[in-house]
Structure formats: C-alpha cells, structure tokens
TORGU-895715 format. One record per residue (C-alpha): x, y, z. Coordinates in steps of 0.5 Angstrom, whole numbers. Layout:
// residues N
{site {X; Y; Z}} ...
***
This chain:
// residues 474
{site {119; -259; -235}} {site {124; -254; -236}} {site {129; -253; -231}} {site {128; -245; -227}} {site {134; -239; -229}} {site {137; -235; -224}} {site {133; -230; -226}} {site {128; -230; -221}} {site {133; -230; -215}} {site {138; -225; -218}} {site {131; -220; -218}} {site {130; -221; -212}} {site {137; -219; -209}} {site {136; -214; -213}} {site {130; -211; -211}} {site {132; -212; -203}} {site {131; -205; -198}} {site {139; -203; -196}} {site {138; -206; -189}} {site {141; -208; -183}} {site {146; -212; -186}} {site {148; -209; -193}} {site {150; -203; -188}} {site {154; -208; -184}} {site {157; -210; -189}} {site {159; -202; -193}} {site {161; -200; -186}} {site {167; -206; -186}} {site {169; -206; -193}} {site {169; -198; -192}} {site {174; -199; -186}} {site {179; -205; -190}} {site {180; -199; -194}} {site {181; -194; -190}} {site {186; -198; -186}} {site {189; -202; -191}} {site {190; -195; -196}} {site {194; -191; -189}} {site {198; -197; -188}} {site {201; -196; -196}} {site {200; -189; -196}} {site {204; -186; -189}} {site {211; -188; -193}} {site {211; -182; -195}} {site {211; -180; -188}} {site {215; -185; -186}} {site {221; -183; -191}} {site {221; -175; -190}} {site {223; -176; -183}} {site {228; -183; -186}} {site {230; -179; -192}} {site {235; -175; -188}} {site {236; -178; -182}} {site {239; -185; -186}} {site {243; -180; -193}} {site {238; -183; -197}} {site {239; -182; -205}} {site {233; -181; -209}} {site {233; -187; -212}} {site {233; -191; -206}} {site {229; -187; -203}} {site {225; -188; -210}} {site {226; -196; -209}} {site {222; -196; -203}} {site {217; -192; -205}} {site {215; -197; -212}} {site {218; -203; -209}} {site {210; -202; -206}} {site {208; -200; -213}} {site {211; -207; -217}} {site {208; -212; -210}} {site {201; -208; -212}} {site {202; -210; -219}} {site {202; -217; -218}} {site {197; -218; -211}} {site {192; -216; -215}} {site {194; -220; -222}} {site {194; -227; -218}} {site {189; -225; -213}} {site {184; -222; -217}} {site {185; -228; -221}} {site {183; -233; -216}} {site {177; -229; -213}} {site {173; -231; -219}} {site {176; -237; -219}} {site {175; -238; -212}} {site {171; -232; -210}} {site {171; -226; -207}} {site {172; -227; -199}} {site {177; -231; -198}} {site {181; -228; -202}} {site {179; -221; -198}} {site {182; -224; -192}} {site {188; -227; -193}} {site {191; -221; -198}} {site {189; -216; -191}} {site {193; -220; -187}} {site {199; -220; -191}} {site {198; -212; -192}} {site {197; -211; -184}} {site {204; -215; -182}} {site {207; -213; -188}} {site {206; -206; -185}} {site {206; -206; -178}} {site {213; -211; -178}} {site {217; -203; -182}} {site {217; -201; -175}} {site {222; -206; -173}} {site {227; -205; -178}} {site {234; -204; -177}} {site {237; -197; -177}} {site {239; -196; -185}} {site {236; -203; -187}} {site {233; -199; -193}} {site {233; -206; -197}} {site {229; -209; -190}} {site {224; -204; -191}} {site {224; -204; -199}} {site {222; -211; -198}} {site {216; -210; -193}} {site {213; -205; -197}} {site {212; -211; -203}} {site {209; -215; -199}} {site {205; -209; -196}} {site {203; -208; -203}} {site {202; -215; -205}} {site {198; -215; -199}} {site {193; -208; -200}} {site {191; -211; -208}} {site {190; -217; -205}} {site {185; -214; -201}} {site {182; -208; -204}} {site {180; -211; -211}} {site {176; -218; -208}} {site {172; -212; -204}} {site {171; -207; -209}} {site {168; -213; -214}} {site {164; -216; -208}} {site {161; -208; -205}} {site {159; -207; -213}} {site {156; -214; -214}} {site {152; -213; -207}} {site {150; -207; -208}} {site {143; -205; -212}} {site {143; -203; -220}} {site {138; -198; -216}} {site {143; -195; -212}} {site {150; -197; -214}} {site {152; -192; -218}} {site {151; -187; -212}} {site {154; -192; -207}} {site {160; -195; -210}} {site {161; -188; -212}} {site {162; -186; -205}} {site {165; -192; -203}} {site {173; -191; -207}} {site {172; -184; -201}} {site {176; -190; -196}} {site {180; -190; -201}} {site {182; -182; -199}} {site {180; -183; -192}} {site {186; -186; -191}} {site {191; -181; -195}} {site {187; -176; -189}} {site {188; -181; -184}} {site {195; -183; -186}} {site {198; -175; -186}} {site {194; -174; -179}} {site {197; -178; -176}} {site {203; -177; -178}} {site {202; -169; -176}} {site {200; -171; -171}} {site {204; -177; -168}} {site {210; -177; -171}} {site {215; -173; -165}} {site {211; -176; -160}} {site {211; -184; -162}} {site {218; -183; -167}} {site {217; -186; -174}} {site {217; -194; -171}} {site {211; -192; -167}} {site {207; -190; -173}} {site {208; -196; -177}} {site {207; -200; -172}} {site {200; -198; -173}} {site {200; -201; -179}} {site {197; -207; -176}} {site {190; -205; -175}} {site {188; -208; -181}} {site {187; -214; -179}} {site {182; -212; -173}} {site {178; -211; -179}} {site {179; -217; -184}} {site {177; -222; -177}} {site {170; -218; -176}} {site {170; -218; -184}} {site {170; -225; -184}} {site {165; -227; -180}} {site {160; -222; -182}} {site {160; -220; -189}} {site {157; -225; -194}} {site {160; -229; -200}} {site {157; -224; -206}} {site {150; -228; -208}} {site {152; -226; -216}} {site {159; -230; -217}} {site {155; -235; -213}} {site {150; -235; -218}} {site {155; -234; -224}} {site {159; -240; -220}} {site {153; -245; -222}} {site {153; -245; -213}} {site {145; -244; -211}} {site {143; -247; -205}} {site {150; -243; -202}} {site {147; -236; -207}} {site {139; -239; -204}} {site {141; -239; -197}} {site {145; -232; -197}} {site {139; -228; -199}} {site {134; -231; -195}} {site {138; -229; -189}} {site {139; -222; -193}} {site {131; -221; -193}} {site {130; -225; -187}} {site {126; -230; -191}} {site {124; -237; -190}} {site {128; -241; -195}} {site {122; -244; -197}} {site {120; -238; -200}} {site {127; -235; -204}} {site {127; -239; -211}} {site {132; -245; -213}} {site {136; -244; -220}} {site {136; -251; -222}} {site {139; -249; -230}} {site {148; -249; -229}} {site {151; -244; -232}} {site {154; -246; -238}} {site {161; -242; -238}} {site {162; -242; -229}} {site {168; -236; -227}} {site {175; -238; -228}} {site {181; -236; -226}} {site {185; -234; -233}} {site {188; -227; -235}} {site {188; -226; -241}} {site {181; -228; -242}} {site {180; -220; -240}} {site {183; -218; -248}} {site {176; -221; -250}} {site {174; -215; -250}} {site {180; -210; -252}} {site {177; -204; -252}} {site {176; -204; -244}} {site {183; -208; -243}} {site {186; -202; -246}} {site {181; -197; -243}} {site {183; -200; -236}} {site {190; -199; -237}} {site {190; -193; -239}} {site {185; -189; -234}} {site {188; -194; -228}} {site {195; -193; -231}} {site {195; -184; -231}} {site {191; -183; -226}} {site {195; -188; -220}} {site {201; -185; -224}} {site {200; -177; -222}} {site {196; -179; -215}} {site {202; -183; -213}} {site {206; -178; -216}} {site {204; -172; -211}} {site {203; -176; -205}} {site {208; -180; -205}} {site {213; -175; -207}} {site {209; -169; -203}} {site {211; -168; -197}} {site {219; -169; -198}} {site {217; -163; -204}} {site {214; -159; -199}} {site {218; -159; -194}} {site {225; -159; -198}} {site {223; -153; -203}} {site {219; -149; -198}} {site {224; -150; -193}} {site {219; -152; -187}} {site {219; -159; -183}} {site {216; -165; -185}} {site {210; -164; -179}} {site {210; -158; -182}} {site {209; -160; -189}} {site {205; -167; -186}} {site {200; -161; -183}} {site {200; -158; -191}} {site {199; -166; -193}} {site {192; -165; -189}} {site {189; -161; -193}} {site {191; -165; -200}} {site {188; -171; -197}} {site {182; -167; -196}} {site {182; -164; -203}} {site {182; -171; -205}} {site {176; -174; -200}} {site {172; -168; -203}} {site {173; -170; -210}} {site {171; -177; -209}} {site {165; -174; -204}} {site {162; -169; -211}} {site {163; -174; -215}} {site {159; -178; -212}} {site {153; -174; -212}} {site {155; -172; -220}} {site {156; -178; -223}} {site {149; -181; -223}} {site {146; -174; -225}} {site {151; -174; -231}} {site {154; -182; -232}} {site {159; -185; -232}} {site {163; -183; -238}} {site {162; -175; -239}} {site {165; -175; -231}} {site {170; -178; -232}} {site {173; -174; -239}} {site {172; -167; -235}} {site {176; -169; -228}} {site {181; -172; -233}} {site {183; -164; -235}} {site {181; -161; -229}} {site {188; -165; -227}} {site {191; -163; -233}} {site {191; -156; -232}} {site {191; -157; -223}} {site {197; -161; -224}} {site {201; -156; -229}} {site {199; -151; -224}} {site {202; -154; -219}} {site {208; -154; -222}} {site {210; -148; -225}} {site {208; -143; -219}} {site {211; -148; -214}} {site {216; -143; -211}} {site {209; -137; -211}} {site {207; -136; -204}} {site {200; -133; -204}} {site {198; -130; -198}} {site {202; -134; -193}} {site {201; -140; -196}} {site {204; -144; -201}} {site {200; -143; -208}} {site {203; -150; -209}} {site {199; -153; -204}} {site {192; -150; -206}} {site {194; -153; -213}} {site {195; -159; -210}} {site {190; -159; -206}} {site {186; -158; -212}} {site {190; -163; -216}} {site {187; -168; -212}} {site {181; -166; -212}} {site {180; -169; -220}} {site {186; -174; -219}} {site {182; -177; -213}} {site {175; -175; -215}} {site {177; -179; -220}} {site {177; -186; -218}} {site {171; -186; -215}} {site {169; -186; -221}} {site {174; -190; -226}} {site {175; -195; -220}} {site {167; -199; -220}} {site {166; -196; -227}} {site {171; -202; -228}} {site {168; -208; -225}} {site {161; -207; -227}} {site {163; -205; -235}} {site {166; -212; -236}} {site {161; -216; -231}} {site {160; -222; -226}} {site {164; -227; -229}} {site {170; -222; -231}} {site {170; -218; -225}} {site {175; -219; -220}} {site {180; -220; -226}} {site {178; -213; -229}} {site {179; -209; -222}} {site {184; -214; -222}} {site {188; -210; -228}} {site {186; -203; -226}} {site {189; -205; -220}} {site {195; -208; -224}} {site {195; -202; -227}} {site {195; -197; -221}} {site {200; -202; -219}} {site {204; -198; -224}} {site {202; -192; -223}} {site {205; -192; -216}} {site {212; -194; -219}} {site {211; -189; -225}} {site {209; -183; -221}} {site {214; -184; -215}} {site {220; -186; -221}} {site {218; -180; -225}} {site {221; -175; -220}} {site {228; -180; -218}} {site {230; -179; -226}} {site {229; -172; -228}} {site {232; -170; -220}} {site {237; -176; -222}} {site {236; -182; -218}} {site {243; -182; -215}} {site {243; -175; -212}} {site {243; -174; -206}} {site {235; -171; -203}} {site {236; -164; -203}} {site {232; -158; -203}} {site {237; -156; -209}} {site {234; -162; -213}} {site {229; -161; -211}} {site {227; -154; -214}} {site {229; -156; -221}} {site {226; -163; -222}} {site {218; -160; -220}} {site {216; -157; -226}} {site {218; -163; -231}} {site {215; -168; -226}} {site {210; -165; -225}} {site {208; -163; -233}} {site {208; -171; -234}} {site {204; -172; -228}} {site {199; -167; -232}} {site {201; -171; -239}} {site {199; -177; -235}} {site {191; -175; -233}} {site {190; -173; -240}} {site {191; -180; -243}} {site {184; -181; -238}} {site {180; -176; -241}} {site {182; -178; -248}} {site {181; -185; -245}} {site {174; -184; -243}} {site {172; -180; -249}} {site {176; -185; -254}} {site {174; -192; -251}} {site {169; -189; -245}} {site {162; -194; -245}} {site {156; -191; -239}} {site {155; -197; -235}} {site {150; -193; -230}} {site {143; -195; -229}} {site {146; -201; -233}} {site {144; -209; -231}} {site {151; -213; -229}} {site {153; -218; -234}} {site {154; -224; -233}} {site {158; -228; -239}} {site {158; -222; -245}} {site {162; -226; -249}} {site {156; -231; -249}} {site {150; -226; -250}} {site {146; -224; -256}} {site {149; -217; -258}} {site {143; -213; -256}} {site {144; -217; -249}} {site {151; -215; -249}} {site {150; -208; -252}} {site {146; -206; -246}} {site {150; -210; -240}} {site {157; -207; -242}} {site {152; -200; -242}} {site {150; -197; -248}} {site {150; -189; -247}} {site {143; -187; -244}} {site {139; -183; -248}} 
***
C-alpha cells in the first residue's frame, strides 16, 4: 500500500480559518516584537542623556551603539540555524529571556562605566535576533497562504511600534524615572515570553519538514478543534529534513546576495536615523533631549505609517515592485534631510519633517522584505534565511551609527559643531544604502505573493521549484 504524503495535512491546515487560536498567537508574537524593539531602540534616548553626563566621545558612544549590532549578528546566525534544526519556539523563548535580562541590567550600570553598558548592549542584540528570527518565521508558516502577504506585512508594524514606545516612554518618563528607571523597563519581554511558551504552538510546517508527523497532526487537530481521527497522518518521511548548516543558504546565491543587500542597506539607513537621531536633533537644533525625543515620536510614527501603507499595497502590486519604489523613496528623503538639516519651516525643523518621510520608506520597506525573505527560501531554510537577513541587519546596526562617528571624527567629543559638519555627508551615505535596496529588488528580486511555500527547493522539479520560489505573477 502506498504511503501518505503530507500534502493533505498541510492543505487542511492552510485552509483553516483565522480563528481564536491564530489571533492569540498573532497578538503574543506582536507584543514580543514591540517590547524587544523597545529594548533595542531606547538606547538612543539613554545615550542622549549619558553622552554629556559621562563626557563620552563619538567613538565611545558609537561602541555602545554598535555593540548591539555585533550581538545581533551572532544571535541571528546561531539561533537561526538552531531554529531550523531544533524548532522555532524554544529558540524564540531563550532569545526573549536573554534580551529582557540584559536590557534590565543596563539600569544598574555604575556611572561612567560605558564598557559595561556596551557589553550588556551586546547581549541585548543577541537576545533580540534570537527572539525575532524564529518568531517571524513561525508567523509566516502559521498564516494561511491566502492571507500571508497582508498579515505578515502588518506584523512588522509592531517593530516600529517598539520604536514609538521607546520615544514616547523616553519623552514622558525620562524626567520622572531617570535613565536608569527607563532602562529597567526592558525586562518586560520576559512576561510575554512566558505566555508564548504556553499558548503559541510549534510551526506545523516545520514539524512536517522534520518528519514529526504525529506532533504536526496533534497541532492541526487542536488548532481546528477537530478529533484527532479526522486529521490525516502522513507516513512518507521527508528526504531532506531541515538542518542547521548555514552554508546551505549559498545553494541559492541570487537570493543569498539579495537578502544581504536589502536587509543590510535598509538597516544601515534605519538605525543611522534612529540611534543617532535624538543626539543630532538635540545638538544641531539646540533643543533638550526630552524635546528631541518628542520630535522622534513623529519620526517613529512615520515608520508605523509606512508599514501600514505597505501592508495594504503589497497584496495589490506585489513584493518586488514595492521594494523598488520604497527604496527610491528612502534615497530622496534621506538626502533631503541631510541637506536641509538647519532649515526651519513654520517653526518646525524641516529635518524632522524629512526624517518622518524617510522612516515612512525605510521602515515601511521592512514590512515587505522581512516576510519576503522567509517566503522565498521556504520551510527548510526559512529560519536560517531570516537569520541571514537579521545578521545583515546587525551589520547595519553597526554601519548606521558608525557612519556619523567616522565622518565626524571618532575622537571628537559629541558637540553641536561636530554634529552639524557631519550631518549631510552621513545622510548621503545612508541614502546610498537605500539605493542598494532598490537595485537589489529590481535586479535580483522574485515575486512571492500568493505562492505556496516550498520545503526543499533544490530537490524540486524545475517548474515546481520556480513556482514555490516565486515566479512573478502576471
């Protein structure tokens, strides 16, 4: 008697309605995104306070900022591999606790001990990508194909919500709690991590890819509230289950380099704006740190708005053309923000207006490219591909803040004049990074909207492989 493939089980799961179990998982994973990105981005406001207090140089400040980037590179690659080999859920929980503990401990750093601050930022970066890499992968795999482009794009909105939370919290509570009190709020992701452990299931698609059919069947039965006997049980073992070898990503060199360029270019531009932004605005415009933080509430809202617009545009025009358009928008707005950084329009700094426009495109683009990476690589490589993207993202977390420090002169003390001289060339560099994003989507991109996710793409017949990896929809 011939064995039963996993097609019927996966088809049953993919046809499932967006029920209460789905939305509980979606909300918890979204809350995790908000709080972990709060932990990562709040440092820009803490540093705006500590830079003058601790008499930090640009080099010391940049080390604090990009130590998180180094940690995020290692966390993404290491935990991305583990998530493909051992499962998405356990790695997500471990990463969440690393991020929460390290972020909370920053509030206990002795005065002037910027080296300890930098080490803890390193572990915040490790925990951030160890948590968000499998969380993005599991959501892409949990969402039905018919809803995937819309809902997974919307999911990335919550990363910008983390930036918004960082700016509003800093504006409202820095004076009342001090920088230590705001830093200690960073332990909050641990609470969500506990809830995820109990309420979010392991990825059905990953369980099937690993040949753990009984577990996959049980998850589908519970998700659909069906008796176990009514859910098909596959019997044909997969020929190539997911492993943790990162070298397998380069079996698809076009996607490999596209992933590096779109993630690295976008994150360099984005983190250059967010991590140096409060300091630049405060010094170049001569305003207080809470005032600069208040301005950045609107900058963060620009990012949220961009992601919401992308959420509804992506299903209409597709991921590839949207990536090109949003990359070009980032080029124009960043170059203009640097050039007009000293201009005031109607009492409002033009730089702030243009930074809002730049995050509309930069952050909006992440809503498109983050799920696109998982979709294009398929289930067997999904977490590692997301990890590769997050690693490139980590490089951007370094290059973004480092660009201004190098252009200003890393030994210079953070000061208004050094900042003013460096703003335009630094923002031109960030605009160039967004140009790379647009070109990568144009030259290397494929269309994944509405395409079923592959398992082992390199083992498929050519027509099936082409469809699963995203032949452009006509």
